[in-house]
C-alpha positions as CSV (number, residue, x, y, z in Angstrom):
1,X,28.9,1.3,-78.3
2,X,30.2,1.6,-74.7
3,X,33.7,0.4,-73.9
4,X,35.6,0.0,-70.7
5,X,39.0,0.0,-69.2
6,X,40.4,-3.4,-68.7
7,X,40.9,-4.2,-65.0
8,X,44.4,-5.2,-64.1
9,X,43.2,-8.7,-63.1
10,X,42.1,-9.3,-66.7
11,X,45.5,-8.2,-67.9
12,X,47.2,-10.7,-65.6
13,X,44.8,-13.5,-66.6
14,X,45.8,-13.1,-70.3
15,X,49.2,-14.4,-69.4
16,X,47.9,-17.2,-67.2
17,X,45.3,-18.6,-69.6
18,X,43.5,-17.6,-72.8
19,X,40.5,-19.5,-71.4
20,X,40.5,-17.4,-68.3
21,X,40.4,-14.3,-70.4
22,X,37.5,-15.6,-72.5
23,X,35.6,-16.6,-69.4
24,X,36.3,-13.3,-67.7
25,X,35.1,-11.4,-70.7
26,X,31.9,-13.5,-70.9
27,X,31.4,-13.1,-67.2
28,X,31.8,-9.3,-67.4
29,X,29.2,-9.1,-70.2
30,X,26.8,-11.4,-68.4
31,X,27.0,-9.3,-65.2
32,X,26.7,-6.1,-67.2
33,X,30.0,-4.9,-65.6
34,X,30.5,-1.2,-65.9
35,X,33.3,1.1,-65.0
36,X,34.6,4.6,-65.9
37,X,35.9,4.8,-69.5
38,X,39.4,6.0,-69.8
39,X,40.2,6.2,-73.5
40,X,43.8,7.2,-72.8
41,X,44.4,4.1,-70.7
42,X,47.8,2.5,-71.3
43,X,48.7,-0.1,-68.6
44,X,51.4,0.7,-66.2
45,X,54.5,-1.6,-66.1
46,X,53.0,-3.3,-63.0
47,X,49.6,-3.9,-64.7
48,X,51.2,-5.0,-68.0
49,X,54.4,-6.7,-66.9
50,X,55.8,-9.1,-69.5
51,X,53.8,-8.0,-72.5
52,X,55.0,-6.4,-75.7
53,X,54.5,-2.7,-76.4
54,X,51.2,-1.7,-78.0
55,X,51.5,-2.0,-81.8
56,X,51.3,1.3,-83.7
57,X,47.8,1.7,-85.2
58,X,45.8,4.4,-87.0
59,X,42.8,6.1,-85.5
60,X,39.7,7.6,-87.0
61,X,36.9,9.4,-85.2
62,X,33.2,9.6,-85.9
63,X,31.1,10.6,-82.9
64,X,30.4,9.0,-80.6
65,X,33.4,6.6,-81.2
66,X,37.0,6.6,-82.1
67,X,38.2,3.6,-84.1
68,X,41.7,2.2,-83.9
69,X,42.8,0.2,-87.0
70,X,45.8,-2.0,-86.4
71,X,47.5,-3.6,-89.4
72,X,49.6,-6.1,-87.4
73,X,47.7,-9.5,-87.9
74,X,46.7,-11.2,-84.6
75,X,44.3,-14.0,-83.8
76,X,40.9,-13.0,-82.5
77,X,41.8,-13.5,-78.8
78,X,45.1,-11.5,-79.1
79,X,43.3,-8.7,-81.0
80,X,40.6,-8.6,-78.2
81,X,43.4,-8.3,-75.6
82,X,45.2,-5.6,-77.5
83,X,42.0,-3.6,-77.7
84,X,41.5,-4.1,-74.0
85,X,45.0,-2.8,-73.4
86,X,43.9,0.4,-75.3
87,X,40.8,0.8,-73.1
88,X,38.6,-0.4,-76.0
89,X,36.9,-3.4,-77.4
90,X,36.9,-4.9,-80.9
91,X,34.4,-2.8,-82.9
92,X,30.7,-3.4,-82.7
93,X,28.8,-2.1,-85.7
94,X,25.4,-0.6,-85.2
95,X,24.4,1.2,-88.4
96,X,25.2,1.1,-92.1
97,X,26.8,4.6,-91.8
98,X,29.1,3.3,-89.1
99,X,29.9,0.1,-91.1
100,X,30.8,2.2,-94.2
101,X,32.9,4.6,-92.1
102,X,34.9,1.8,-90.6
103,X,35.3,-0.1,-94.0
104,X,36.4,3.0,-95.8
105,X,38.9,4.1,-93.2
106,X,40.2,0.6,-92.6
107,X,40.7,0.1,-96.3
108,X,43.2,3.0,-96.3
109,X,45.3,1.2,-93.7
110,X,45.0,-2.6,-94.3
111,X,44.8,-4.9,-97.3
112,X,43.1,-7.9,-95.7
113,X,39.9,-8.8,-93.8
114,X,39.9,-7.4,-90.3
115,X,38.4,-8.5,-87.0
116,X,35.3,-6.9,-85.7
117,X,33.9,-7.7,-82.2
118,X,31.2,-10.2,-83.1
119,X,31.4,-13.8,-81.9
120,X,28.9,-16.7,-82.0
121,X,28.1,-19.5,-79.6
122,X,27.3,-23.2,-80.2
123,X,23.7,-22.3,-81.0
124,X,24.7,-19.8,-83.7
125,X,23.8,-16.8,-81.7
126,X,26.0,-13.8,-82.6
127,X,26.9,-11.2,-80.0
128,X,28.9,-8.0,-79.8
129,X,31.5,-7.6,-77.0
130,X,29.0,-6.1,-74.6
131,X,26.7,-9.2,-75.0
132,X,24.2,-7.6,-77.3
133,X,22.7,-10.2,-79.7
134,X,22.7,-9.1,-83.4
135,X,22.1,-12.3,-85.4
136,X,20.6,-15.8,-84.8
137,X,21.4,-18.7,-87.2
138,X,23.5,-19.4,-90.2
139,X,23.1,-17.9,-93.7
140,X,19.3,-18.2,-93.5
141,X,19.2,-16.7,-89.9
142,X,17.6,-13.5,-88.9
143,X,18.8,-10.2,-87.4
144,X,17.9,-9.7,-83.8
145,X,15.1,-7.0,-83.6
146,X,16.3,-4.0,-85.5
147,X,20.0,-4.9,-85.3
148,X,22.1,-3.8,-88.3
149,X,23.9,-6.7,-90.2
150,X,25.9,-6.7,-93.3
151,X,26.7,-10.4,-94.1
152,X,28.1,-11.3,-97.5
153,X,25.5,-13.4,-99.3
154,X,25.7,-17.0,-98.0
155,X,27.3,-16.0,-94.7
156,X,27.7,-16.8,-91.9
157,X,28.3,-20.4,-93.1
158,X,30.8,-21.8,-90.6
159,X,32.8,-23.2,-93.5
160,X,36.5,-22.3,-94.1
161,X,38.8,-23.1,-97.0
162,X,41.9,-22.4,-94.9
163,X,41.3,-24.3,-91.6
164,X,39.2,-27.0,-90.1
165,X,38.5,-24.7,-87.0
166,X,34.9,-23.6,-86.6
167,X,34.1,-20.0,-87.8
168,X,33.0,-18.3,-84.6
169,X,34.4,-14.8,-85.1
170,X,33.3,-11.9,-87.3
171,X,35.5,-10.2,-89.9
172,X,34.9,-7.2,-92.1
173,X,35.8,-8.2,-95.7
174,X,38.7,-6.4,-97.3
175,X,37.9,-3.5,-99.6
176,X,34.1,-4.1,-99.0
177,X,31.6,-3.3,-96.4
178,X,30.2,-6.7,-95.8
179,X,30.9,-9.4,-93.2
180,X,32.2,-13.0,-93.1
181,X,32.5,-15.5,-90.3
182,X,36.1,-16.6,-89.9
183,X,38.0,-19.1,-87.7
184,X,39.1,-17.2,-84.6
185,X,42.6,-18.8,-84.9
186,X,43.4,-16.9,-88.1
187,X,45.6,-13.9,-87.8
188,X,44.0,-10.7,-89.2
189,X,44.3,-7.0,-88.8
190,X,41.6,-5.6,-86.4
191,X,39.7,-2.5,-85.5
192,X,39.1,-1.4,-81.9
193,X,36.4,1.0,-80.8
194,X,36.3,3.3,-77.8
195,X,34.2,6.3,-76.9
196,X,35.5,9.6,-78.2
197,X,36.8,12.0,-75.6
198,X,34.4,14.7,-74.6
199,X,35.1,18.0,-76.4
């Protein structure tokens, strides 16, 4: 999955408005915005003024990606922003092998569900951070084309036992390799994905 360096303007928008960040992210995906990947990107003080230092996280590599598993729980928007600060996105899972790799390695770092990069719209269309559709519908929906999915049986159901917020964000279930839709306002650990550096 391709990732990108977060432009300074998006970093500044995070402080101004969470809505602006979401809109800018959707706009970037809709315009198929591309830029040079810089996996070592850490914002300068000027680009990142007023934000906290990056949380310490663990990284695991499996070509063509490096995954950064962060145990500090954040809501989905904050986790998305932290990944952007790292020059990454929340992880987008494309194969069973990738899903198992992430689940196994994340399980050695966290003991909770963790955010992946999938989100849904009002029409129950699920997309990865780059805008790729991977699922349409609720628990009886269908995978888009040959997209890999790993929903827990009965998911995504848009039904939470801990909040009345809609479940629009994708989480990898703790100690398993299946997925659950969760309310984006919940604070969970998360996994970022970036392209591995060339050898």
